[in-house]
VODREN-459099 format. One record per residue: residue number from 1; residue in three letters; y, z, x of N, C-alpha, C in turn. Coordinates in nm, 3 decimals. Each point is the difference from the previous one (the first is absolute). Layout:
<volos>
+-----+------+---------+---------+---------+---------+---------+---------+---------+---------+---------+
:  nr : rest :  nnorth :     nup :   neast : canorth :    caup :  caeast :  cnorth :     cup :   ceast :
+-----+------+---------+---------+---------+---------+---------+---------+---------+---------+---------+
: NUM :  ALA :       Y :       Z :       X :       Y :       Z :       X :       Y :       Z :       X :
...
+-----+------+---------+---------+---------+---------+---------+---------+---------+---------+---------+
</volos>
This chain:
<volos>
+-----+------+---------+---------+---------+---------+---------+---------+---------+---------+---------+
:  nr : rest :  nnorth :     nup :   neast : canorth :    caup :  caeast :  cnorth :     cup :   ceast :
+-----+------+---------+---------+---------+---------+---------+---------+---------+---------+---------+
:   1 :  MET :   1.815 :  -1.522 :  -1.943 :  -0.053 :   0.023 :   0.133 :  -0.103 :  -0.108 :   0.036 :
:   2 :  PHE :  -0.103 :  -0.014 :  -0.083 :  -0.103 :  -0.101 :   0.024 :  -0.008 :  -0.093 :  -0.121 :
:   3 :  GLU :  -0.049 :  -0.118 :   0.026 :  -0.019 :  -0.100 :  -0.105 :  -0.149 :  -0.037 :  -0.005 :
:   4 :  ILE :  -0.041 :  -0.058 :  -0.111 :  -0.137 :  -0.048 :  -0.014 :  -0.027 :  -0.101 :   0.111 :
:   5 :  GLY :  -0.113 :   0.017 :   0.067 :  -0.039 :  -0.090 :   0.109 :   0.036 :   0.053 :   0.138 :
:   6 :  ASP :   0.085 :   0.102 :   0.008 :   0.036 :   0.056 :   0.131 :  -0.124 :   0.058 :   0.068 :
:   7 :  VAL :  -0.012 :  -0.029 :   0.129 :  -0.110 :   0.056 :   0.079 :   0.047 :   0.136 :   0.050 :
:   8 :  ILE :  -0.080 :   0.102 :  -0.030 :   0.039 :   0.137 :   0.030 :  -0.109 :   0.073 :   0.080 :
:   9 :  PHE :   0.039 :   0.117 :   0.047 :  -0.094 :   0.089 :   0.067 :   0.008 :   0.135 :  -0.070 :
:  10 :  TYR :  -0.117 :   0.054 :  -0.035 :  -0.006 :   0.128 :  -0.068 :  -0.082 :   0.095 :   0.086 :
:  11 :  PRO :   0.060 :   0.110 :   0.051 :  -0.073 :   0.093 :   0.086 :  -0.130 :   0.045 :  -0.066 :
:  12 :  MET :  -0.100 :   0.025 :   0.082 :  -0.133 :   0.043 :  -0.041 :  -0.085 :  -0.114 :  -0.056 :
:  13 :  HIS :   0.062 :  -0.112 :  -0.034 :  -0.075 :  -0.111 :  -0.059 :   0.016 :  -0.130 :   0.076 :
:  14 :  GLY :   0.118 :  -0.026 :   0.054 :   0.020 :  -0.121 :   0.078 :   0.086 :  -0.103 :  -0.070 :
:  15 :  ALA :  -0.014 :  -0.124 :   0.042 :   0.086 :  -0.108 :  -0.047 :  -0.054 :  -0.062 :  -0.128 :
:  16 :  GLY :   0.094 :  -0.045 :  -0.080 :  -0.033 :  -0.067 :  -0.126 :   0.124 :  -0.070 :  -0.051 :
:  17 :  PHE :   0.010 :  -0.010 :  -0.130 :   0.118 :  -0.064 :  -0.055 :   0.031 :   0.057 :  -0.139 :
:  18 :  ILE :   0.124 :  -0.023 :  -0.042 :   0.044 :   0.042 :  -0.133 :  -0.054 :  -0.104 :  -0.097 :
:  19 :  GLU :  -0.096 :   0.041 :  -0.079 :  -0.063 :  -0.091 :  -0.096 :   0.082 :  -0.011 :  -0.129 :
:  20 :  ALA :   0.063 :   0.110 :  -0.039 :   0.076 :   0.001 :  -0.125 :   0.095 :   0.119 :   0.001 :
:  21 :  ILE :   0.098 :  -0.006 :  -0.089 :   0.086 :   0.114 :  -0.029 :  -0.012 :   0.020 :  -0.150 :
:  22 :  GLU :  -0.055 :   0.116 :  -0.039 :  -0.029 :   0.024 :  -0.141 :   0.067 :   0.127 :  -0.050 :
:  23 :  GLU :   0.034 :  -0.004 :  -0.126 :   0.051 :   0.121 :  -0.064 :  -0.116 :   0.068 :  -0.072 :
:  24 :  LYS :  -0.016 :   0.128 :   0.026 :  -0.108 :   0.077 :  -0.061 :   0.057 :   0.127 :  -0.061 :
:  25 :  GLU :  -0.060 :   0.042 :  -0.108 :   0.037 :   0.129 :  -0.059 :  -0.107 :   0.101 :   0.040 :
:  26 :  ILE :   0.043 :   0.100 :   0.074 :  -0.091 :   0.107 :   0.041 :   0.065 :   0.132 :  -0.034 :
:  27 :  LEU :  -0.073 :   0.082 :  -0.075 :   0.050 :   0.129 :  -0.047 :   0.131 :  -0.015 :  -0.076 :
:  28 :  GLY :   0.007 :  -0.105 :  -0.081 :   0.116 :  -0.024 :  -0.084 :   0.122 :  -0.054 :   0.072 :
:  29 :  GLU :  -0.015 :  -0.035 :   0.126 :   0.113 :  -0.050 :   0.077 :  -0.029 :  -0.141 :   0.050 :
:  30 :  ASN :   0.094 :  -0.091 :  -0.024 :  -0.013 :  -0.138 :   0.048 :   0.053 :  -0.009 :   0.142 :
:  31 :  LYS :  -0.081 :  -0.060 :   0.087 :   0.040 :  -0.020 :   0.139 :  -0.048 :  -0.136 :   0.047 :
:  32 :  LEU :   0.073 :  -0.053 :   0.099 :  -0.043 :  -0.123 :   0.064 :  -0.092 :   0.035 :   0.116 :
:  33 :  TYR :  -0.107 :  -0.078 :   0.013 :  -0.099 :   0.022 :   0.105 :  -0.021 :  -0.128 :   0.079 :
:  34 :  TYR :  -0.012 :   0.018 :   0.132 :  -0.048 :  -0.109 :   0.083 :  -0.152 :   0.003 :  -0.009 :
:  35 :  VAL :  -0.059 :  -0.116 :  -0.022 :  -0.145 :  -0.012 :   0.005 :  -0.033 :  -0.066 :   0.133 :
:  36 :  LEU :  -0.061 :   0.078 :   0.088 :  -0.034 :  -0.048 :   0.134 :  -0.144 :  -0.045 :   0.002 :
:  37 :  LYS :  -0.025 :  -0.112 :   0.062 :  -0.137 :  -0.045 :   0.021 :  -0.027 :   0.010 :   0.149 :
:  38 :  ILE :  -0.104 :   0.074 :   0.035 :  -0.041 :   0.018 :   0.138 :  -0.133 :  -0.074 :   0.015 :
:  39 :  PRO :   0.005 :  -0.128 :   0.044 :  -0.119 :  -0.084 :   0.000 :  -0.118 :   0.051 :   0.083 :
:  40 :  HIS :   0.026 :   0.053 :   0.119 :  -0.112 :   0.040 :   0.085 :  -0.076 :   0.119 :  -0.056 :
:  41 :  MET :   0.060 :   0.071 :  -0.094 :  -0.068 :   0.113 :  -0.064 :  -0.041 :  -0.034 :  -0.144 :
:  42 :  SER :   0.041 :  -0.116 :  -0.047 :  -0.026 :  -0.042 :  -0.138 :   0.048 :   0.104 :  -0.101 :
:  43 :  VAL :   0.125 :   0.047 :   0.021 :   0.056 :   0.099 :  -0.092 :   0.139 :  -0.043 :  -0.045 :
:  44 :  ARG :   0.037 :   0.054 :  -0.114 :   0.136 :  -0.012 :  -0.053 :   0.055 :   0.142 :  -0.015 :
:  45 :  ILE :   0.125 :   0.016 :   0.039 :   0.063 :   0.130 :  -0.004 :   0.132 :  -0.015 :  -0.075 :
:  46 :  MET :   0.029 :   0.096 :  -0.087 :   0.129 :  -0.001 :  -0.070 :   0.086 :   0.112 :   0.056 :
:  47 :  ILE :   0.121 :  -0.038 :   0.041 :   0.096 :   0.095 :   0.057 :   0.127 :  -0.008 :  -0.083 :
:  48 :  PRO :   0.050 :   0.115 :  -0.048 :   0.129 :  -0.005 :  -0.071 :   0.107 :  -0.060 :   0.090 :
:  49 :  LYS :   0.076 :  -0.093 :  -0.054 :   0.101 :  -0.070 :   0.078 :   0.097 :   0.098 :   0.065 :
:  50 :  GLU :   0.034 :   0.106 :  -0.069 :   0.095 :   0.099 :   0.052 :  -0.056 :   0.082 :   0.116 :
:  51 :  LYS :  -0.132 :   0.000 :   0.016 :  -0.062 :   0.077 :   0.107 :  -0.053 :  -0.088 :   0.113 :
:  52 :  ALA :   0.032 :  -0.126 :  -0.004 :  -0.052 :  -0.093 :   0.101 :   0.042 :   0.040 :   0.142 :
:  53 :  ALA :   0.127 :   0.033 :   0.018 :   0.048 :   0.035 :   0.134 :  -0.067 :   0.128 :   0.050 :
:  54 :  SER :  -0.011 :   0.099 :  -0.084 :  -0.059 :   0.127 :   0.044 :  -0.152 :  -0.009 :   0.019 :
:  55 :  SER :  -0.062 :  -0.102 :  -0.057 :  -0.145 :  -0.017 :   0.017 :  -0.034 :  -0.073 :   0.130 :
:  56 :  GLY :   0.102 :  -0.050 :   0.068 :  -0.022 :  -0.064 :   0.129 :  -0.023 :  -0.150 :  -0.005 :
:  57 :  ILE :   0.010 :  -0.059 :  -0.117 :  -0.017 :  -0.146 :  -0.009 :   0.111 :  -0.067 :   0.080 :
:  58 :  ARG :  -0.039 :  -0.100 :   0.077 :   0.096 :  -0.076 :   0.078 :  -0.047 :  -0.145 :   0.008 :
:  59 :  ARG :   0.088 :  -0.085 :   0.044 :  -0.042 :  -0.138 :   0.025 :  -0.088 :   0.001 :   0.125 :
:  60 :  VAL :  -0.091 :  -0.095 :   0.013 :  -0.078 :  -0.008 :   0.123 :   0.096 :  -0.027 :   0.115 :
:  61 :  VAL :  -0.039 :   0.041 :   0.119 :   0.086 :  -0.018 :   0.117 :   0.014 :  -0.148 :   0.032 :
:  62 :  ASP :   0.105 :  -0.033 :   0.073 :   0.014 :  -0.141 :   0.039 :  -0.090 :  -0.026 :   0.121 :
:  63 :  PRO :  -0.026 :  -0.127 :   0.029 :  -0.094 :  -0.034 :   0.108 :   0.036 :   0.060 :   0.136 :
:  64 :  ASP :   0.129 :   0.012 :   0.031 :   0.041 :   0.057 :   0.129 :  -0.041 :   0.147 :   0.011 :
:  65 :  ILE :   0.015 :   0.074 :  -0.107 :  -0.039 :   0.141 :   0.002 :  -0.151 :   0.012 :   0.012 :
:  66 :  MET :  -0.074 :  -0.085 :  -0.070 :  -0.146 :   0.002 :   0.011 :  -0.042 :  -0.029 :   0.144 :
:  67 :  GLU :   0.059 :  -0.103 :   0.061 :  -0.033 :  -0.034 :   0.139 :   0.031 :   0.117 :   0.093 :
:  68 :  ASN :   0.115 :   0.064 :  -0.021 :   0.037 :   0.114 :   0.083 :  -0.097 :   0.115 :  -0.017 :
:  69 :  ALA :  -0.040 :   0.026 :  -0.123 :  -0.095 :   0.109 :  -0.026 :  -0.133 :  -0.027 :   0.070 :
:  70 :  LEU :  -0.044 :  -0.124 :   0.001 :  -0.126 :  -0.034 :   0.067 :   0.014 :   0.001 :   0.152 :
:  71 :  GLU :   0.115 :  -0.047 :   0.050 :   0.022 :  -0.001 :   0.145 :   0.013 :   0.142 :   0.056 :
:  72 :  CYS :   0.057 :   0.089 :  -0.079 :   0.023 :   0.139 :   0.045 :  -0.113 :   0.093 :  -0.046 :
:  73 :  PHE :  -0.107 :  -0.057 :  -0.046 :  -0.109 :   0.075 :  -0.064 :  -0.044 :   0.122 :   0.080 :
:  74 :  PHE :  -0.021 :  -0.016 :   0.128 :  -0.054 :   0.111 :   0.080 :   0.105 :   0.070 :   0.085 :
:  75 :  GLN :   0.128 :  -0.029 :  -0.026 :   0.104 :   0.074 :   0.070 :   0.013 :   0.138 :  -0.063 :
:  76 :  GLY :   0.048 :   0.092 :   0.077 :   0.020 :   0.135 :  -0.050 :  -0.119 :   0.088 :   0.030 :
:  77 :  THR :   0.024 :   0.127 :  -0.013 :  -0.105 :   0.097 :   0.030 :  -0.062 :   0.052 :  -0.130 :
:  78 :  THR :  -0.119 :   0.049 :   0.014 :  -0.072 :   0.059 :  -0.113 :   0.013 :   0.151 :   0.011 :
:  79 :  ASP :   0.034 :   0.062 :  -0.110 :   0.011 :   0.146 :  -0.005 :  -0.136 :   0.060 :   0.036 :
:  80 :  PRO :  -0.009 :   0.079 :   0.108 :  -0.129 :   0.054 :   0.043 :  -0.065 :   0.094 :  -0.101 :
:  81 :  ASP :   0.079 :   0.055 :  -0.091 :  -0.057 :   0.091 :  -0.101 :  -0.095 :  -0.070 :  -0.096 :
:  82 :  ILE :   0.012 :  -0.134 :  -0.014 :  -0.091 :  -0.067 :  -0.093 :  -0.144 :   0.004 :   0.050 :
:  83 :  TYR :  -0.019 :   0.020 :   0.129 :  -0.135 :   0.006 :   0.056 :  -0.068 :   0.133 :  -0.028 :
:  84 :  ILE :   0.079 :   0.105 :  -0.015 :  -0.058 :   0.134 :  -0.013 :   0.017 :   0.062 :  -0.139 :
:  85 :  ASN :   0.093 :  -0.050 :  -0.078 :   0.027 :   0.059 :  -0.132 :  -0.012 :  -0.109 :  -0.105 :
:  86 :  ASN :  -0.116 :  -0.007 :  -0.063 :  -0.026 :  -0.108 :  -0.095 :   0.090 :   0.008 :  -0.123 :
:  87 :  ARG :   0.028 :   0.120 :  -0.049 :   0.090 :   0.014 :  -0.115 :   0.138 :  -0.055 :   0.032 :
:  88 :  TYR :   0.047 :   0.031 :   0.119 :   0.130 :  -0.050 :   0.044 :  -0.002 :  -0.152 :   0.005 :
:  89 :  CYS :  -0.105 :  -0.055 :   0.055 :  -0.014 :  -0.145 :   0.011 :   0.005 :  -0.066 :  -0.138 :
:  90 :  ILE :  -0.075 :   0.055 :  -0.093 :  -0.005 :  -0.056 :  -0.135 :   0.137 :   0.010 :  -0.067 :
:  91 :  SER :   0.065 :   0.114 :   0.014 :   0.131 :   0.022 :  -0.060 :   0.104 :  -0.097 :   0.056 :
:  92 :  ILE :   0.003 :  -0.013 :   0.131 :   0.095 :  -0.091 :   0.065 :  -0.023 :  -0.143 :  -0.047 :
:  93 :  ASN :  -0.126 :  -0.042 :  -0.003 :  -0.030 :  -0.138 :  -0.039 :   0.030 :  -0.026 :  -0.147 :
:  94 :  ARG :  -0.024 :   0.097 :  -0.087 :   0.036 :  -0.018 :  -0.142 :   0.150 :  -0.020 :  -0.016 :
:  95 :  ASN :   0.078 :   0.081 :   0.071 :   0.145 :  -0.014 :  -0.008 :   0.046 :  -0.136 :   0.054 :
:  96 :  LYS :  -0.063 :  -0.045 :   0.107 :   0.037 :  -0.130 :   0.056 :  -0.033 :  -0.113 :  -0.097 :
:  97 :  ILE :  -0.116 :   0.007 :  -0.062 :  -0.039 :  -0.108 :  -0.090 :   0.087 :   0.000 :  -0.126 :
:  98 :  LYS :   0.036 :   0.119 :  -0.047 :   0.086 :   0.011 :  -0.119 :   0.141 :  -0.051 :   0.026 :
:  99 :  SER :   0.042 :   0.002 :   0.128 :   0.135 :  -0.045 :   0.034 :   0.018 :  -0.149 :  -0.030 :
: 100 :  GLY :  -0.109 :  -0.077 :   0.010 :   0.010 :  -0.144 :  -0.020 :   0.060 :  -0.073 :   0.119 :
: 101 :  ASP :   0.032 :   0.072 :   0.106 :   0.059 :  -0.060 :   0.120 :  -0.109 :  -0.071 :   0.080 :
: 102 :  ILE :   0.023 :  -0.125 :   0.032 :  -0.102 :  -0.079 :   0.071 :  -0.032 :   0.059 :   0.137 :
: 103 :  TYR :   0.101 :   0.052 :   0.068 :  -0.023 :   0.057 :   0.133 :  -0.084 :   0.128 :  -0.009 :
: 104 :  GLN :   0.025 :   0.081 :  -0.101 :  -0.082 :   0.120 :  -0.017 :  -0.142 :  -0.036 :  -0.039 :
: 105 :  GLY :  -0.015 :  -0.108 :  -0.076 :  -0.134 :  -0.048 :  -0.035 :  -0.078 :  -0.045 :   0.122 :
: 106 :  THR :   0.069 :  -0.069 :   0.091 :  -0.070 :  -0.044 :   0.122 :  -0.032 :   0.120 :   0.090 :
: 107 :  GLU :   0.085 :   0.103 :  -0.004 :  -0.028 :   0.122 :   0.078 :  -0.129 :   0.067 :  -0.046 :
: 108 :  ILE :  -0.027 :  -0.002 :  -0.129 :  -0.124 :   0.058 :  -0.051 :  -0.119 :  -0.070 :   0.063 :
: 109 :  ILE :   0.003 :  -0.132 :  -0.004 :  -0.111 :  -0.077 :   0.056 :  -0.011 :   0.026 :   0.150 :
: 110 :  ARG :   0.113 :  -0.009 :   0.070 :   0.002 :   0.023 :   0.145 :  -0.058 :   0.137 :   0.034 :
: 111 :  ASP :   0.050 :   0.104 :  -0.066 :  -0.041 :   0.136 :   0.034 :  -0.146 :   0.027 :  -0.034 :
: 112 :  LEU :  -0.047 :  -0.054 :  -0.111 :  -0.141 :   0.022 :  -0.035 :  -0.093 :  -0.079 :   0.091 :
: 113 :  ILE :   0.044 :  -0.115 :   0.047 :  -0.080 :  -0.075 :   0.098 :  -0.008 :   0.080 :   0.130 :
: 114 :  ARG :   0.113 :   0.053 :   0.041 :   0.000 :   0.083 :   0.122 :  -0.087 :   0.124 :  -0.019 :
: 115 :  LYS :   0.009 :   0.060 :  -0.117 :  -0.082 :   0.119 :  -0.028 :  -0.148 :  -0.035 :   0.005 :
: 116 :  SER :  -0.036 :  -0.117 :  -0.054 :  -0.141 :  -0.041 :  -0.005 :  -0.058 :  -0.021 :   0.140 :
: 117 :  LYS :   0.086 :  -0.024 :   0.097 :  -0.047 :  -0.018 :   0.138 :  -0.025 :   0.133 :   0.070 :
: 118 :  LYS :   0.054 :   0.107 :  -0.058 :  -0.019 :   0.133 :   0.059 :  -0.108 :   0.080 :  -0.073 :
: 119 :  ILE :   0.002 :  -0.010 :  -0.133 :  -0.097 :   0.072 :  -0.082 :  -0.042 :  -0.088 :  -0.118 :
: 120 :  LYS :  -0.112 :   0.034 :  -0.058 :  -0.049 :  -0.074 :  -0.117 :   0.089 :   0.032 :  -0.119 :
: 121 :  LEU :   0.044 :  -0.104 :  -0.070 :   0.084 :   0.020 :  -0.118 :  -0.082 :   0.055 :  -0.115 :
: 122 :  GLY :   0.059 :   0.095 :  -0.072 :  -0.061 :   0.052 :  -0.121 :   0.020 :  -0.097 :  -0.115 :
: 123 :  THR :  -0.060 :   0.030 :  -0.112 :   0.007 :  -0.087 :  -0.117 :   0.143 :  -0.024 :  -0.046 :
: 124 :  GLU :   0.081 :   0.107 :  -0.005 :   0.139 :  -0.017 :  -0.046 :   0.079 :  -0.088 :   0.096 :
: 125 :  ASP :  -0.021 :   0.019 :   0.130 :   0.069 :  -0.085 :   0.097 :  -0.044 :  -0.145 :  -0.012 :
: 126 :  LYS :  -0.129 :  -0.022 :  -0.016 :  -0.051 :  -0.138 :  -0.016 :   0.060 :  -0.065 :  -0.124 :
: 127 :  ASN :   0.004 :   0.075 :  -0.111 :   0.057 :  -0.053 :  -0.123 :   0.148 :  -0.030 :   0.016 :
: 128 :  MET :   0.073 :   0.089 :   0.068 :   0.143 :  -0.022 :   0.023 :   0.021 :  -0.124 :   0.087 :
: 129 :  LEU :  -0.081 :  -0.016 :   0.104 :   0.010 :  -0.116 :   0.088 :  -0.027 :  -0.129 :  -0.079 :
: 130 :  ASP :  -0.105 :   0.001 :  -0.080 :  -0.032 :  -0.118 :  -0.082 :   0.113 :  -0.031 :  -0.098 :
: 131 :  ASN :   0.054 :   0.103 :  -0.063 :   0.108 :  -0.017 :  -0.098 :   0.126 :  -0.053 :   0.068 :
: 132 :  ALA :   0.036 :   0.058 :   0.113 :   0.120 :  -0.044 :   0.073 :  -0.016 :  -0.146 :   0.045 :
: 133 :  ARG :  -0.119 :  -0.034 :   0.047 :  -0.027 :  -0.140 :   0.039 :   0.017 :  -0.093 :  -0.120 :
: 134 :  GLN :  -0.061 :   0.038 :  -0.113 :   0.005 :  -0.083 :  -0.119 :   0.145 :  -0.020 :  -0.047 :
: 135 :  ILE :   0.078 :   0.105 :   0.007 :   0.140 :  -0.008 :  -0.043 :   0.079 :  -0.091 :   0.093 :
: 136 :  LEU :  -0.019 :   0.014 :   0.131 :   0.070 :  -0.087 :   0.095 :  -0.044 :  -0.145 :  -0.016 :
: 137 :  VAL :  -0.128 :  -0.022 :  -0.015 :  -0.052 :  -0.136 :  -0.019 :   0.059 :  -0.061 :  -0.127 :
: 138 :  SER :   0.012 :   0.078 :  -0.107 :   0.055 :  -0.054 :  -0.125 :   0.143 :  -0.049 :   0.019 :
: 139 :  GLU :   0.078 :   0.073 :   0.080 :   0.137 :  -0.044 :   0.025 :   0.002 :  -0.119 :   0.096 :
: 140 :  LEU :  -0.086 :   0.000 :   0.097 :  -0.012 :  -0.111 :   0.094 :  -0.032 :  -0.131 :  -0.075 :
: 141 :  ILE :  -0.088 :   0.010 :  -0.098 :  -0.036 :  -0.116 :  -0.082 :   0.125 :  -0.058 :  -0.067 :
: 142 :  GLN :   0.079 :   0.087 :  -0.061 :   0.119 :  -0.046 :  -0.072 :   0.109 :  -0.051 :   0.094 :
: 143 :  VAL :   0.021 :   0.069 :   0.111 :   0.106 :  -0.039 :   0.093 :  -0.029 :  -0.133 :   0.066 :
: 144 :  LYS :  -0.124 :  -0.019 :   0.043 :  -0.036 :  -0.122 :   0.074 :  -0.055 :  -0.110 :  -0.089 :
: 145 :  GLY :  -0.028 :   0.031 :  -0.127 :  -0.055 :  -0.102 :  -0.089 :  -0.139 :  -0.045 :   0.041 :
: 146 :  ILE :  -0.083 :   0.096 :   0.042 :  -0.135 :  -0.029 :   0.046 :  -0.101 :   0.071 :  -0.089 :
: 147 :  ASP :  -0.128 :  -0.030 :   0.021 :  -0.103 :   0.069 :  -0.079 :  -0.043 :   0.128 :   0.070 :
: 148 :  ALA :  -0.080 :   0.079 :  -0.069 :  -0.042 :   0.132 :   0.049 :  -0.077 :  -0.010 :   0.131 :
: 149 :  GLU :  -0.085 :  -0.100 :   0.012 :  -0.080 :  -0.015 :   0.121 :   0.088 :  -0.024 :   0.122 :
: 150 :  GLU :   0.099 :  -0.089 :  -0.016 :   0.093 :  -0.027 :   0.110 :   0.080 :   0.125 :   0.037 :
: 151 :  ALA :   0.043 :   0.075 :  -0.101 :   0.078 :   0.122 :   0.025 :  -0.084 :   0.103 :   0.074 :
: 152 :  GLU :  -0.126 :   0.014 :  -0.037 :  -0.091 :   0.093 :   0.069 :  -0.019 :  -0.041 :   0.146 :
: 153 :  ILE :  -0.012 :  -0.130 :   0.024 :  -0.017 :  -0.051 :   0.137 :   0.123 :   0.033 :   0.084 :
: 154 :  ILE :   0.119 :  -0.020 :  -0.057 :   0.124 :   0.033 :   0.072 :   0.003 :   0.148 :   0.036 :
: 155 :  LEU :  -0.029 :   0.086 :  -0.097 :   0.002 :   0.144 :   0.025 :  -0.106 :   0.038 :   0.104 :
: 156 :  ASP :  -0.118 :  -0.057 :  -0.011 :  -0.105 :   0.030 :   0.098 :   0.040 :  -0.043 :   0.141 :
: 157 :  LYS :   0.069 :  -0.112 :   0.013 :   0.046 :  -0.045 :   0.132 :   0.103 :   0.098 :   0.056 :
: 158 :  VAL :   0.089 :   0.050 :  -0.085 :   0.098 :   0.099 :   0.044 :  -0.072 :   0.124 :   0.050 :
: 159 :  ILE :  -0.099 :   0.046 :  -0.076 :  -0.076 :   0.119 :   0.038 :  -0.080 :  -0.026 :   0.128 :
: 160 :  GLN :  -0.060 :  -0.117 :   0.012 :  -0.076 :  -0.034 :   0.121 :   0.091 :  -0.004 :   0.122 :
: 161 :  GLY :   0.126 :  -0.035 :  -0.018 :   0.096 :   0.000 :   0.110 :   0.014 :   0.137 :   0.062 :
: 162 :  GLU :  -0.005 :   0.104 :  -0.081 :   0.005 :   0.138 :   0.049 :  -0.125 :   0.030 :   0.081 :
: 163 :  GLU :  -0.114 :  -0.040 :  -0.051 :  -0.125 :   0.028 :   0.071 :  -0.003 :  -0.073 :   0.134 :
: 164 :  THR :   0.052 :  -0.122 :   0.004 :   0.006 :  -0.075 :   0.124 :   0.092 :   0.070 :   0.099 :
: 165 :  THR :   0.114 :   0.049 :  -0.050 :   0.095 :   0.072 :   0.086 :  -0.065 :   0.126 :   0.054 :
: 166 :  LEU :  -0.072 :   0.072 :  -0.083 :  -0.065 :   0.123 :   0.044 :  -0.103 :  -0.029 :   0.109 :
: 167 :  VAL :  -0.079 :  -0.103 :  -0.020 :  -0.105 :  -0.033 :   0.097 :   0.063 :  -0.043 :   0.132 :
: 168 :  SER :   0.100 :  -0.087 :  -0.004 :   0.060 :  -0.050 :   0.125 :   0.075 :   0.110 :   0.073 :
: 169 :  SER :   0.058 :   0.096 :  -0.071 :   0.074 :   0.107 :   0.068 :  -0.093 :   0.104 :   0.059 :
: 170 :  GLU :  -0.124 :   0.004 :  -0.046 :  -0.095 :   0.097 :   0.051 :  -0.073 :  -0.051 :   0.124 :
: 171 :  ILE :   0.011 :  -0.129 :   0.029 :  -0.069 :  -0.061 :   0.114 :   0.072 :   0.031 :   0.129 :
+-----+------+---------+---------+---------+---------+---------+---------+---------+---------+---------+
</volos>
């Protein structure tokens, strides 16, 4: 499925690469493991090769999909229940982030930004927003071959575009 050096995306952690494929004996059973390095978190993760697909590991998106995700960032509606039911909001966002889908990841950021304009975000929402941003930025870095600062600037410009649209439509 993957080879050493492949650039991958791992839900909940973000983009990284396959650093090694190692055989390990755990509980008396030998298995092959992908060793993932996630640079922006400075972590290494071992995933059994046989469970890679079910764990959500995928190749990073191609540049066209990344561009589309950023261009469509603020399209779509936000579920109004996230404003009034915090448990629901947290549950929905956890499922979206676990999916590993780039569009669902951008929805988390979009919806929490919209929520922050209506009410003050709680600690869990702030943490989810920061995590979702970090995960998207990590993939943006790999897809565009840029550094973290440049990726943050791109994401901030996308977000500022929404604020500009909101201001101009309210005039």
